[in-house]
N, C-alpha and C positions, 0 to 999 in steps of 0.2 A: 804435248797434246796438240799444239798448233800445227805440227808437221804431219798430222794424220788426216786422211780423207774422212768425209762423213760416212762413207760406205764401210769404213773400217771400225766405226764405233760399235760397241755392243748394243744389241736390240733390247727393247723394254716392252712389256705387255701393256696394252691400253688400260687395263683395269688396275695396273700398278702405278699409274701416273698420279701424283699428288698435285693439289692446287698450287703449291709453291714451286713446282718444277718450272724450268725456264726454257724458252724458245729463243732462237736468234733470228734476226731479220735485218734487212738493209733499208733504212729510212732514206729514200732517194731524194726527198726534198730538204734534207739537212744541208745547211750552207757550209758547215765545216766538214771537209771530207774525212777528217780523222774521227768524227763522231757519228758517221753514218751507220756503223755496225751497232745495233742496240739489242737489248734483251727484253723479254716480256714473259710474265708468269701465265700459267694456264688459266687462272682466274680472270686475269685481264683479257686474255685472248677469247675466253668464252663470252665476256661482256661485249666484245666486238662482234662475235657471231650472232648474238641475240638480236642485233639490229636487222638481220636478214633471214634468220631461221627461227622456227618455233622452239621454245624451250620445252623441258619435260612437263611442266605444269604452270598454270597461271598466265599463259601468254594470250594476247589478243592480236589477231591478224586482220588488218583493215582492208587488204586487197583481195584479189581473187585467188582461189586455191584449186588446183587441178590435181586429182589423184588418179593415176593411170590404172592402178590395181584395185584391190578390195579395201574397204574402209570398215574396220571393226571398232565399235565403241562399246566399252564395257559399262559405262555409267549412263548418266542422263544427258541428253543433248537438246538444246533449244534452237530452233530454226525459224527464221522469219518467213522464208519462202524456200520450198523444195521443188525442183524441176527435174524430172527424170525422163529419159528417152527410151528406156527399155523396162523390162519387168522388175518390180520391186517386191520383195518379200518381207513381211513384218510379222513377228510373233504376236504382237498386240498393238493396236492403234487407238488412242484416246483423242477425240476431237472435241475441244471445248467450245469452239464456235462453229460456223457453217463449213460443210464439206461439199464442194462443187466438183463434179466429174463430168467430163464430156464423153467419156467412153463407157465401159461396162464395169460394174462392181459385182464381184462374185465372191462367194465364200460360204462356209457352213452356217455361220450365225452372224447376224447383224443386229445390234441393239442400239437403242437411242430413244430420246423423247419424241422427236418429230423427224419424219423422212418424207421429202417431196420428190416424187419421181414422175417424169413425163410418161414413162412406160416401164411397168414392172412385170416381168415374166418369170414365173417360178413354177417348178413342179409341185412343190408343197411349201407351206408356210404356217408358222404358228404366231399369232398376234395375241398377246395377253391383254391389250387394252382395246384397240380398235383399228380398223382399216377404213380409210375414207378416200374419196376422190370423185371426180365427175363420172367416171365409168370404171367399174371393177368387173372384169370378165374372167371366166374360167369354167372348166368343165364341172368342177365340184367345189362348193363353198360350204364348209361345215363350221357352224358357229353355235355356241351355247345360247347366245342372244344376238339377233340381227335386228337393228333398228334403222329405219330409213325414212326419209321424207316421201319418196316415191320409188317404185320399182316395177320393172317389166320382166316377168318370168314367162318364157315362151313354152317351156315344157311343164314343169310343176314346181311347187313350193311346199316343202315338207320340213317337219322338225317337231321336237317335243313341245315347243312354244313358238308360235308365230304371232308377233304383235305389230301394230301399226295404226296410224290414224284412219286410213281408208284402205279397204281391200275391194277391188273391183274385179270380179271374175264372172265369166259366162256360166260356168258350172263350178260350184264349191262342194266338194265331197270330203267329209271328214268323219272319223270315228267320234271325236269329241272336239269341242272348241270353246275357248273363253274369249269373249268380246267385252272389253272394258268400257267401250264407248257406245257403239251401236252396230246393229245388223239390220239391213233394209233391203227391200227388193219387191218386185211385183208379187212374187209367190215364194214363200219360205216354207218348205216342207221337211218333215223328218218324223222318225218314230217317237222321239222324246225330245222335249225342249225344256231345259231347266234354267230359269232366269232368276237372278236376285231381284231385278226390276224389269218389268215389261211395259213399255209405253207405246201405244198405237192409236191411230185415228179410228180404225175399225178392225174388227176381227170376227171370224166365224170359227167356233170350236164345236165340232160335232160330238165329241165325247166328253172331254173334261178340260177345265182350266184350273191350274194349280201353280203355286209358287210361294216363295217367302214373302214377296211383295208384288201385288198386281195393282197397277194404277191406271187411271183413265178418266176422261171427262164424264162418260155415261156408261153404265153397265145395265143392260136390259136382260133380265132373266126371269123365266116363269117361276122356277124354284131354285133354291141354292142352299147348300150346306157348308158353313164356314166354321172352321175351328177358331179363328180369330178374325174379326171384321173391324178394321180401323178406317174411319172416314172423317174428313174435316167438317162435313155437314151431312146429316142423316135426317130424311123426312119420311115419316110413315103416315100415309093418308088414312089407312083404316086401322083396325085394332092391332095391337102388338101384344103378343103373348110370349112371355119368357118362362120356359119350364125350369130353368136353372137359376143361378145367381145373376143379378144385374149389378155391374160395377160401373159407376160413373166417376171418372177421375177428375173431371172438371166441374163446372156449375150446372145446375138443372133448374128449369123454370116450368111451372105447372099453371096453366090458365085457370083450371078449376081445382076442386079439392083432391086431396090424396088420402086414400083410405088404406091404412096399414092394419092388417089383422094380427100381425105378430109384433115385432120390435123394430123400432126405427132407431138406427145408430149410424154414427159416422164421425170422421175427424172434425168436420166443420159443418154445422147446420145454420143457415142464415135465412131470414125472411122478415116480412113486415110484422106479421102477427102469428104467434103460436098459441093456440088454445088447447091445453092439455090438462087432464085431471091430475096426473102425476107423471114424473119422468126422472130417469137417472141419466145424467149427462157427465161424461168425462170432461168435456169442454163445451161451454155454452157461450156464444158470442153473438153480437148483433149491434145495430145502431141504437136500439132501445129495447131493453128487457124489463118488463114490469110484472109486478105480482104482489100479493098481500104479504107473503112470507117467503123468504129465500134462505134456505139452510145449506150452508156450504162448509165442508171440512177445511177447504183452503180456497180463498178468493184472490186471484191475481189479475190486475187490470192496469192498463196504461192510464186511464182516467176514469173517473166516476163522479156522479152527482147524487148525493143522498140528502133528501129534503128533511127527513126526520132524524134518524140517527144511524150510525154504524157502530156495532159493538161486537165484542168477542174476547175470548181469552188472549189471543194474539192477532194483531192486525199488522200486516207487513206489506211493503211495496217499495218500489224505487223512488217514487216521489209522492208526497202528500201536500196538497195545496188547500189550506183552510183559512177562511176569513177569521174565524174564532175557534180556538181549541181550548176546551176546558176539561180538566180531569184531576182526579185525586193524586195520581202518580203516573209517571211515564218513563220508559227506558228507550232512549234514542241512540242509535249508533252515530247518526249525523243529523244535526238540526240546522236548517238554513231558512232564511226568510228576511223580508224587509224590516219587520219589527217583531221581536220576541219579548213578551212581558210576562211577569209573574212575581209572586211574593218571594220565592226562594228557588234558586237554581243550583244544584249540586252537580258539578261536572268534574270528571277525572282529568280531562284535558279538552281543549277547544282551540279551534283555529278561526279567528274572526278577521276577515279581509278588510272590512270597512270600519266598524266601531263596536264597542261594548259600552252600554250606558245603563244607568239606573241610579236610584237614590243611594244604594249601598251595594258595592261589589266587593265581596270577601273571598278569600281563598288562601291556601297555603303558599302557592307559588304562581306568579303571573310572569310569563316570559313574552316579551314583546320587543319588536325592533325599534319602534318609536312610540312614546306615550306623550300625549299633549292634553293638558287639563288646566282649567281655571284655578282650581285649588285641590289640595290633596293632603290627607293626614296619614302618615306612615308611622305606626307605633313601634316597629322594630327596625326595619332596614329598607333603604332604597338603593338599588344597585343596577348596573348595566354598563354596556360599553359607552353609550352616549345618553345623558340625561339633560334635556334642554327645557328652558322655560324663561319667562320674563323676570320673575322674582322668586328667589329661594330663601325662605326664612327658617334658619336652623338654630336651635339652642347650642348645640355642639356638632362638630363634624370632624371626621378623620379622612383626609384626602391624600392619596399618594401623589397625585399631580393635579394642580388647579390651573387651568388656562382661561383667562378672562381678558376682555378688552379693557375694562375699567373695574377696579376693586376699591371699595371704601370700608374702612375698619374704624369702629369707635375705640376699642382697645384691642391690641394684638400682641400676643406673647409668642415668640418663636423660640422653641427649645433648642433647635439646631442652628445650622449655618444659614445665613441669608445672602443669596447671590442676586445682585441686580445687574443685568447685562447692559442696561442703558443708563441714563442719568437719573439722579434722585434729588428731590427738593424737600426741605424741612422748614416749616414756617416758624418753628420755635427752636429752642436749644436742643443739643444732642449731648447726652451724658454717656461717655465711654469709660467703663471701668478697666478696660484692657488697653490694647495698642491699636492705633489707626495706622495702616500701612498702605502704600500704593505708589504708582509711578508719579502721579500728580495729585496734590490736594490743594484746592483753592477755596477762598472765602474772604468775606470782608473783614471779619474779626475772628481771631483764634487765640485761645488762652491754653497754653500747653505747659505742663510741668516739665516734660523732657521732650526735646525735638532731636531726632537722630536721622541723618540722611546724607546721601552723597552730595547733593546740591540743594540748597534752600534759597529760593528766590523770593524777595520781599519787595513789593512795589509800594511806593509812597502814596498814601491816599491824598485827597484834596483837603484844603483849608488848613494846611500846615500841621496836620495830625501826625505824630511820629509813626513811621512805618514799622519799626521794631522796637519794642519795649522789653527789656530784660532786667529782671531783678536778681538774677543769679549769674552764673559763669557761662561765658560763651567760649567754646573750645572746638578744636578740630585738628585731625591729624594732618590734613593737607594745607592748613593755614586758613586765615580768614581774610577774604577780599571784600572791601567795602568801597563802592563808588559813590561819591557825593560827600556832603558835609557830615562830620561826626560832632555831636554835641554831648559833652560829658557833664552831667549834673551832679551836684554833691549828694 
C-alpha cells in the first residue's frame, strides 16, 4: 500500500465517512523527522475546524459575518441591530420597543398602540381608537365620534353627532342638534326648540314657551297654563284658587286660620295648637299634644310624659323611663335601669352587667362569670370555673383540684395518695403503718422497725448521744462500713 499514489486509492462518498476514519498529515514542527507523519480522526479534525467555521447548531460567532447571497432562516432570530442598504421584505414584523424610520413606511395594514408621525399621508385609513396630532388634514374625515379641543372647518362640519365644548359659527343650520353644555348668540331662531333645561337672561316668546324644565330668575306673564309648576319660592299677592287637588310636599305656614269644609289628612300635621271636635289620624305628632281623652289602638312614641296614668291592654315601646313603676304583673322582654326593686321577680333568664341585689335572690340556675358577696347560703350546690372569696366555710366538700396559697386543717383524712411537691413540716410525731421511701429521708430522731436502702448515712448528734442505736441485726449485701469509734455494750 505504501508504493501506491494517493490518486490510485479508491474513492469514498462524503456521506459514508465515519467519525473514526483517519486522515494523514505532516506535522512540520515535529522535532523528530521520523515522527512528522501523523494521523487524525474526522472527529478530531472537525474540532479543529469548529474554531474557524460555524457548526451545524449551537455556535456563537463573535466577529463580523458577510453573506454574499441570500440568507434564509427557518426559525426565530434575535438581532441587536439590523442595517440594510436596499429593500427588505418581511412577512410579519413585531416591534416590542420604538421603531424609528427616516424614510417612508408603507403597507396595507399598520397596527400598534402609539404611532408618532411628523407627516402622515394616506388615501384612506381606519383608526379604531383615535387619531391625534397638532394638525390633521385631509379631504374627508369620517368618524363615528370626533372630539377636539378646537377645530377650524372652512367648508362644513356634518355628522350624526357633532360634540364639543365650544362651537363658533357664523351660520349654524341643522335639522336637529343636541347641545349638552350651552348654545348662545345674539339671536337664536328656529321652528322648534326642545330643551331639557333653558337658562337665559331675557327672552321674548311670541307664541309659546314649553319644555321639561324652564328655569330663570324672573318670569313675567299675564296668564299661564302649567301642567307642573316647580319653584323654590312662590309668592301669590292676591287670591289663589285651586280648582283641583293641592299637594304640598314640604311644610306649610298659615298666618291666619285654615277652614276645611271636607277632610284634613296628611302624612305629618304639625302646629302649636289644634282645636278639633273630633279627628281620625293615621299619625299624630307634635311638640305638645294635649286633650282630656286620647283613645289609640296603638301608640308609639320616642318619649312621652304622662302626669296621671298610662294604661291599656298592651303598652309597648323601645324604651320606658319611669321614676316609679307599680303594677300587679308585668311581662318584659328586656328590663334595664339603675335600680329595680320589688317583692318577687320571676325571670326565665337575665343579663345583669353591673349587679343583682336584694334581701333574697332565688332561682333554679344562676350563671355568672364572677360572683362577689359578703356571705351566702347554698343549700344544694356551688359550682363554676372560678369561685373566689375571703373565707369559705363548708361542712363537707368534694373538690377535684384545690389550689390555695395557705391551707389550714383541724382534722384531715386523705383517702388517696398525698403528693407534696415541696418540703413538709410536722410539729409532732408521724405514724406510718406502711413504708416510707425516697431518695433522702432526714430528721433528728427516727425509730424504724426495718430500714432498707442502698446507702444509709447517720450523723452523730451533739452531747455524745449515740448516732445509731440498734437492738436487732444490722446486715447488708455490700457490707457495712463504719467510720469512727464502735462501742459494743453488753
